[in-house]
C-alpha positions as CSV (number, residue, x, y, z in Angstrom):
1,M,39.1,80.2,-10.1
2,R,36.1,82.0,-11.3
3,R,36.4,84.2,-14.4
4,Q,36.2,87.9,-13.9
5,K,34.7,88.6,-17.4
6,P,33.2,86.6,-20.3
7,L,35.6,84.4,-22.4
8,Y,35.5,83.9,-26.1
9,L,36.7,80.5,-27.2
10,T,38.3,79.3,-30.5
11,G,40.2,76.3,-31.5
12,L,39.1,73.0,-29.7
13,L,35.6,74.0,-28.8
14,V,34.9,75.8,-32.1
15,I,35.8,72.7,-34.0
16,M,33.5,70.7,-31.7
17,V,30.7,73.2,-32.2
18,L,31.1,73.2,-36.0
19,S,31.1,69.4,-36.1
20,V,27.7,69.5,-34.3
21,V,26.3,72.0,-36.7
22,M,27.6,70.1,-39.8
23,T,26.2,66.8,-38.7
24,G,22.8,68.3,-38.1
25,C,22.5,66.8,-34.7
26,T,19.5,67.8,-32.6
27,T,20.8,69.5,-29.5
28,S,19.1,70.6,-26.3
29,R,20.1,73.1,-23.6
30,E,18.1,71.1,-21.1
31,K,20.0,68.0,-22.0
32,Q,23.2,69.9,-21.8
33,E,22.4,71.0,-18.3
34,Q,21.6,67.4,-17.3
35,Y,25.0,66.3,-18.6
36,K,26.7,69.2,-16.8
37,T,25.0,68.3,-13.5
38,Q,25.9,64.6,-13.9
39,G,29.4,65.6,-14.7
40,L,29.7,67.8,-11.6
41,D,28.3,64.9,-9.5
42,A,30.9,62.5,-10.9
43,L,33.6,65.1,-10.3
44,N,32.5,65.6,-6.7
45,K,32.5,61.8,-6.2
46,G,36.0,61.5,-7.6
47,N,34.9,59.7,-10.7
48,Y,37.1,61.9,-12.9
49,K,37.1,60.0,-16.2
50,E,33.4,59.6,-16.1
51,A,33.1,63.4,-15.4
52,V,35.2,64.2,-18.5
53,E,33.0,62.0,-20.7
54,L,29.9,63.7,-19.3
55,F,31.3,67.2,-19.8
56,D,32.2,66.2,-23.4
57,E,28.6,65.1,-23.9
58,A,27.4,68.5,-22.5
59,L,29.7,70.4,-24.9
60,K,28.1,68.5,-27.9
61,M,24.7,70.0,-26.8
62,S,25.9,73.5,-27.6
63,E,23.4,74.1,-30.4
64,G,26.1,75.8,-32.5
65,T,26.9,78.5,-30.0
66,V,29.5,79.2,-27.4
67,S,28.2,80.9,-24.2
68,D,29.2,81.2,-20.6
69,T,27.7,77.8,-20.1
70,E,30.2,76.2,-22.5
71,I,33.0,78.1,-20.9
72,D,32.0,76.9,-17.4
73,I,31.8,73.3,-18.7
74,C,35.3,73.7,-20.1
75,Y,36.7,74.8,-16.7
76,C,34.9,71.8,-15.1
77,K,36.3,69.5,-17.7
78,A,39.9,70.8,-17.2
79,A,39.6,70.2,-13.5
80,A,38.3,66.7,-14.0
81,Q,41.1,66.0,-16.5
82,F,43.8,67.2,-14.1
83,N,42.4,65.1,-11.3
84,A,42.3,62.1,-13.6
85,N,46.0,62.6,-14.1
86,D,45.4,63.6,-17.7
87,K,47.6,66.7,-17.5
88,E,48.0,66.8,-21.2
89,G,44.3,66.9,-21.7
90,A,43.9,69.6,-19.1
91,I,46.5,71.7,-20.8
92,K,44.7,71.3,-24.1
93,T,41.5,72.4,-22.6
94,Y,43.1,75.4,-20.9
95,T,44.8,76.2,-24.2
96,A,41.4,76.4,-25.9
97,L,40.3,78.8,-23.2
98,V,43.5,80.9,-23.7
99,D,42.9,81.0,-27.4
100,Y,39.3,82.1,-26.8
101,D,40.2,85.1,-24.7
102,S,43.9,85.9,-24.7
103,K,43.1,88.9,-22.5
104,N,41.9,86.9,-19.6
105,P,44.6,86.0,-17.1
106,Y,43.0,83.0,-15.4
107,P,43.3,80.4,-18.2
108,Y,47.0,81.3,-18.3
109,F,47.3,81.0,-14.6
110,L,45.5,77.6,-14.5
111,R,47.4,76.2,-17.4
112,G,50.7,77.4,-15.8
113,S,49.7,75.6,-12.6
114,V,49.1,72.3,-14.6
115,Y,52.5,72.7,-16.3
116,L,54.1,73.3,-12.9
117,K,52.5,70.2,-11.4
118,S,53.8,68.3,-14.5
119,G,57.4,69.4,-13.9
120,E,57.4,71.7,-16.9
121,K,58.9,74.7,-15.2
122,N,59.6,77.0,-18.2
123,P,56.1,76.9,-19.8
124,A,54.7,77.3,-16.3
125,F,56.7,80.5,-15.7
126,N,55.8,81.8,-19.2
127,D,52.1,81.4,-18.4
128,Y,52.4,83.0,-15.0
129,K,54.3,85.9,-16.6
130,E,51.6,86.3,-19.2
131,A,48.9,86.3,-16.6
132,I,50.4,89.1,-14.6
133,K,51.1,91.0,-17.8
134,I,47.4,91.0,-18.6
135,D,46.3,92.0,-15.0
136,E,49.4,93.6,-13.5
137,K,47.6,95.2,-10.5
138,N,45.8,92.0,-9.5
139,Y,47.8,91.4,-6.3
140,D,45.9,88.2,-5.4
141,L,47.2,86.7,-8.6
142,Y,50.8,87.4,-7.7
143,I,50.2,85.8,-4.3
144,A,48.5,82.7,-5.8
145,I,51.5,82.3,-8.1
146,Y,53.9,82.6,-5.2
147,E,52.0,80.0,-3.1
148,N,51.9,77.6,-6.1
149,L,55.6,77.9,-6.7
150,K,56.4,77.6,-3.0
151,A,54.4,74.4,-2.7
152,M,56.6,73.0,-5.5
153,N,59.8,74.1,-3.8
154,F,60.3,77.1,-6.0
155,E,60.0,79.7,-3.2
156,K,62.9,81.8,-4.5
157,E,61.3,82.1,-7.9
158,G,57.9,82.8,-6.3
159,E,59.4,85.7,-4.4
160,E,60.5,87.1,-7.8
161,F,56.8,87.5,-8.6
162,L,56.1,89.1,-5.3
163,N,58.9,91.6,-6.0
164,I,57.3,92.4,-9.3
165,A,54.0,93.1,-7.5
166,L,55.9,95.4,-5.1
167,E,57.3,97.3,-8.1
168,K,53.8,97.7,-9.5
169,S,52.1,98.9,-6.3
170,G,51.3,102.6,-5.8
171,D,50.4,104.6,-2.8
172,S,46.6,104.1,-2.5
173,A,45.1,102.4,0.5
174,E,44.6,99.2,-1.6
175,D,48.3,99.3,-2.7
176,C,49.5,99.7,0.9
177,L,47.3,96.8,2.0
178,A,48.6,94.6,-0.8
179,R,52.2,95.5,0.1
180,G,51.6,94.5,3.7
181,K,50.3,91.1,2.6
182,I,53.3,90.6,0.3
183,Y,55.8,91.6,3.0
184,T,54.1,89.3,5.4
185,L,54.6,86.4,3.0
186,M,58.2,87.3,2.6
187,K,58.6,87.5,6.4
188,Q,59.6,91.1,6.3
189,Y,57.4,91.9,9.3
190,D,58.6,95.5,10.0
191,A,57.9,96.5,6.4
192,A,54.5,94.7,6.5
193,R,53.6,96.5,9.7
194,T,54.5,99.9,8.2
195,A,52.4,99.1,5.1
196,F,49.4,98.0,7.1
197,E,49.5,101.0,9.4
198,K,49.7,103.3,6.4
199,A,46.8,101.5,4.8
200,D,44.8,102.0,8.0
201,E,45.7,105.7,8.0
202,K,44.4,105.9,4.4
203,G,41.1,104.3,5.4
204,A,41.6,100.7,4.2
205,E,38.7,98.9,5.8
206,D,40.4,95.7,6.8
207,A,43.9,97.0,7.6
208,K,43.6,96.4,11.3
209,I,42.6,92.8,10.7
210,Y,45.8,92.2,8.7
211,L,47.8,93.9,11.3
212,A,46.3,91.6,13.9
213,D,47.2,88.6,11.7
214,L,50.7,89.9,11.4
215,Y,51.1,89.9,15.2
216,L,49.7,86.4,15.3
217,E,52.3,85.4,12.7
218,E,55.0,86.9,14.9
219,G,53.7,84.9,17.9
220,N,52.4,88.0,19.7
221,E,48.9,86.7,20.5
222,S,48.1,89.3,23.2
223,K,48.6,92.2,20.7
224,C,46.6,90.2,18.1
225,D,43.7,89.8,20.6
226,E,43.9,93.5,21.5
227,I,43.2,94.5,17.9
228,L,40.7,91.8,17.3
229,E,38.6,92.8,20.3
230,G,38.2,96.2,18.9
231,V,37.1,94.9,15.5
232,K,34.7,92.4,17.1
233,K,33.1,95.1,19.2
234,D,32.3,97.0,16.0
235,G,29.3,94.7,15.6
236,N,29.3,95.0,11.8
237,P,32.6,93.8,10.4
238,S,32.8,93.5,6.7
239,A,32.7,90.1,5.0
240,M,36.5,90.4,4.4
241,A,37.1,91.1,8.0
242,C,34.8,88.2,9.1
243,N,36.8,85.8,6.9
244,A,40.2,87.2,8.1
245,I,39.1,86.7,11.8
246,A,37.8,83.2,11.0
247,T,41.2,82.3,9.3
248,M,43.0,83.5,12.4
249,E,40.7,81.5,14.7
250,L,41.3,78.4,12.6
251,K,45.1,79.0,13.0
252,R,44.6,79.0,16.7
253,N,42.4,75.9,16.6
254,N,39.2,77.8,17.6
255,P,36.8,76.4,14.9
256,N,33.6,77.3,16.8
257,E,34.7,81.0,17.0
258,A,35.7,80.8,13.3
259,L,32.2,79.5,12.3
260,I,30.6,82.4,14.1
261,F,32.4,84.9,11.8
262,I,32.1,82.7,8.7
263,N,28.4,82.7,9.1
264,K,28.3,86.5,9.8
265,G,30.3,87.0,6.6
266,L,28.0,84.9,4.5
267,E,25.0,86.8,5.8
268,K,26.3,90.1,4.3
269,L,24.4,91.5,1.3
270,I,27.8,92.2,-0.4
271,T,30.1,89.2,-0.1
272,K,33.0,89.6,-2.6
273,N,35.0,86.9,-0.8
274,K,32.2,84.3,-0.7
275,K,34.6,81.6,-2.0
276,E,37.1,82.1,0.8
277,L,34.3,82.0,3.4
278,L,32.8,78.8,2.0
279,K,36.2,77.2,1.9
280,N,36.9,78.2,5.5
281,R,33.5,76.8,6.5
282,I,34.6,73.4,5.2
283,A,37.8,73.6,7.3
284,A,36.0,74.7,10.4
285,T,33.3,72.0,10.4
286,E,36.0,69.4,9.6
287,K,38.1,70.6,12.6
288,L,35.0,70.1,14.8
289,G,34.7,66.5,13.5
290,Q,31.4,67.3,11.8
291,F,32.4,65.3,8.7
292,N,28.9,64.9,7.2
293,E,28.4,68.6,7.3
294,A,31.9,69.3,6.0
295,Y,31.3,66.8,3.1
296,Q,28.0,68.5,2.2
297,Y,29.6,72.0,2.3
298,A,32.4,70.7,0.1
299,V,29.8,69.4,-2.5
300,E,28.0,72.7,-2.5
301,Y,31.3,74.6,-2.8
302,L,32.4,72.6,-5.8
303,E,29.0,73.2,-7.5
304,E,30.1,76.9,-7.7
305,Y,33.9,76.4,-7.9
306,P,34.5,73.1,-9.6
307,Q,38.1,74.1,-10.6
308,D,39.4,74.1,-7.1
309,V,41.4,70.9,-7.1
310,D,42.3,71.3,-3.4
311,V,38.7,71.0,-2.4
312,V,38.2,68.1,-4.8
313,R,40.9,66.3,-3.0
314,E,39.4,67.3,0.4
315,L,36.1,65.8,-0.7
316,E,37.9,62.5,-1.3
317,F,39.2,62.6,2.3
318,L,35.8,63.6,3.7
319,S,34.0,60.8,1.8
320,S,36.1,58.3,3.8
321,R,35.0,59.9,7.0
322,I,31.2,60.2,6.6
323,M,28.7,57.8,8.1
C-alpha cells in the first residue's frame, strides 16, 4: 500500500545509515537506484532472498540520509521478506517504519497483516487498532482490515472493525457512501441501499454505481443493468465509476467490456484509483487468456506497488503460463 505522506525512520535504518557514515564508505545515489531496480526485478521474478540482499545493498548507498527513496526500498524489502517466508524479518522492517513515523497508519496495517498471517492474533489486532486510531475516518482501511480478517477465518472480528467504522461515520455524501459499502459487506442490503440512495441525493458522484453493484450482489442483474446503462450513456464516467463498472463486468465474466472501462479510467487526467484500475487490468487480460500481456501488466504494476503480495503471487502463476 502506497504511503499517503512522507515517513521518518529511526531504529533499524538509522543504525544502518550511521554505520555507513562512520565507516566512510563512498556511496552513490546512482548505484542505489541500480540495486533498487535489480531488487524489484528479483522480487517480480519470485527470487525473494536475492531481492532482500539487493535492497539491503541499496540501503547501504544512502549517503547518510533517509529520504522517500530509502522508505520505498524498505517497503520493497518487507514485501520480499514476507514472500521469502521471513515473517520475522518483515515484522522488523515494518517496525522500523512504524518507529520512523508513528503517525502513519500503513506500517501498522502492514505489520498487523504479517502478524495475522503468522498466526499471532493479538499483536495483529493491536496494530489494526492503532492504524484506525491514527486515521479514524479512512473507511478503506477498515474495509481492508475486515477483508484480511475474513480471509483468515476471523470474519466476526472483522465485522467489529466495520461496526467501529459505522460509529465514526457522519452524514456527508462520503460518509453515506462508505456506510453503504460497509453494509454491503455485512450483507445488510436494505441498509446499504438506503445509504447509497442517500449518498446519491447528496451528490456522491459514484453512488449509482455502488447501487448497481448492490443489485448485482443480490442477484438482480436486470436492475443492475438498468442503472449501468444510464451511467454508460453519460459518456464521461469518473475513473472511480470506470473501475466499479469494470469490477462488475469481471464478476459477470465479461473481461472485454471490463477492459473498455479500465482503459477509459486510466485515460483520465485525475485517476486517484489508478492502483485498482491497473490491478483489474491484470485480471481482465488473464481472463481473456492473454497471459503474456497479463504478465507484463503485473510486472509494471509491481514497479509502482511492490508491497502488493497478492500480485506478487499472481506473477508467479502467470510466469508459468507465458510463452
